C-alpha positions in Angstrom: 32.3 30.5 27.2 31.7 26.7 26.8 32.0 26.3 30.6 29.4 28.9 31.2 27.0 27.3 28.7 27.5 23.8 30.1 27.0 25.1 33.6 23.7 26.9 32.6 22.4 23.7 30.9 23.2 21.5 33.9 21.7 24.0 36.4 18.7 25.1 34.3 18.2 21.8 32.4 14.5 22.0 33.1 14.4 25.3 31.4 15.9 23.8 28.2 13.4 21.1 28.2 10.5 23.5 28.7 11.7 25.8 25.9 12.1 22.7 23.6 8.5 21.8 24.2 7.4 25.4 23.6 9.4 25.4 20.3 7.9 22.1 19.2 4.4 23.4 20.1 4.9 26.5 18.0 6.2 24.5 15.1 3.2 22.2 15.3 0.8 25.2 15.4 2.5 26.8 12.4 2.3 23.5 10.4 -1.4 23.1 11.3 -2.1 26.7 10.1 -0.2 26.0 6.9 -2.2 22.9 6.2 -5.5 24.5 7.0 -5.0 27.8 5.2 -2.4 26.8 2.6 -3.2 26.6 -1.1 -4.3 23.4 -2.8 -1.1 23.0 -4.8 1.0 23.1 -1.6 -1.1 20.4 0.0 -0.8 18.2 -3.1 3.0 18.6 -3.1 3.1 17.8 0.6 1.1 14.6 0.0 3.5 13.6 -2.8 6.6 14.2 -0.7 5.1 12.2 2.3 4.3 9.3 -0.1 7.8 9.4 -1.4 9.2 9.4 2.2 7.1 6.4 3.1 8.4 4.5 0.0 12.0 5.3 1.0 11.4 4.3 4.6 9.8 1.1 3.5 12.8 0.2 1.5 15.2 1.0 4.3 13.3 -1.0 7.0 11.2 -3.7 5.5 8.6 -5.2 7.8 9.5 -8.6 9.1 7.7 -11.5 7.6 6.1 -13.8 10.2 4.6 -17.1 9.2 0.9 -17.3 9.8 1.2 -20.4 12.0 3.8 -18.7 14.2 1.6 -15.7 14.8 -1.4 -17.9 15.7 0.8 -19.9 18.1 2.0 -16.7 19.8 -1.6 -15.6 20.3 -2.5 -18.9 22.0 0.4 -18.6 24.4 3.0 -20.7 22.6 0.9 -23.7 21.8 1.6 -25.4 18.5 -0.9 -26.8 16.1 0.2 -30.4 16.5 -1.0 -32.2 19.6 
């Protein structure tokens, strides 16, 4: 059975990709409908959850700190301020 499935994925790989996009599109439409026609409490809970996810991601991957002079030098094409 695994051989048959692997063969169908390799032969009809384009079909798998197409159905994946169809699935993602349907999920997106369902989420949009839920946001547009959902109750106010559900929207507030979703906002709280998204805010919490942003805080967690911010702790996991902090933004790199670039000194101001380095960013200005990079914009000028690598020139330094001295000279």
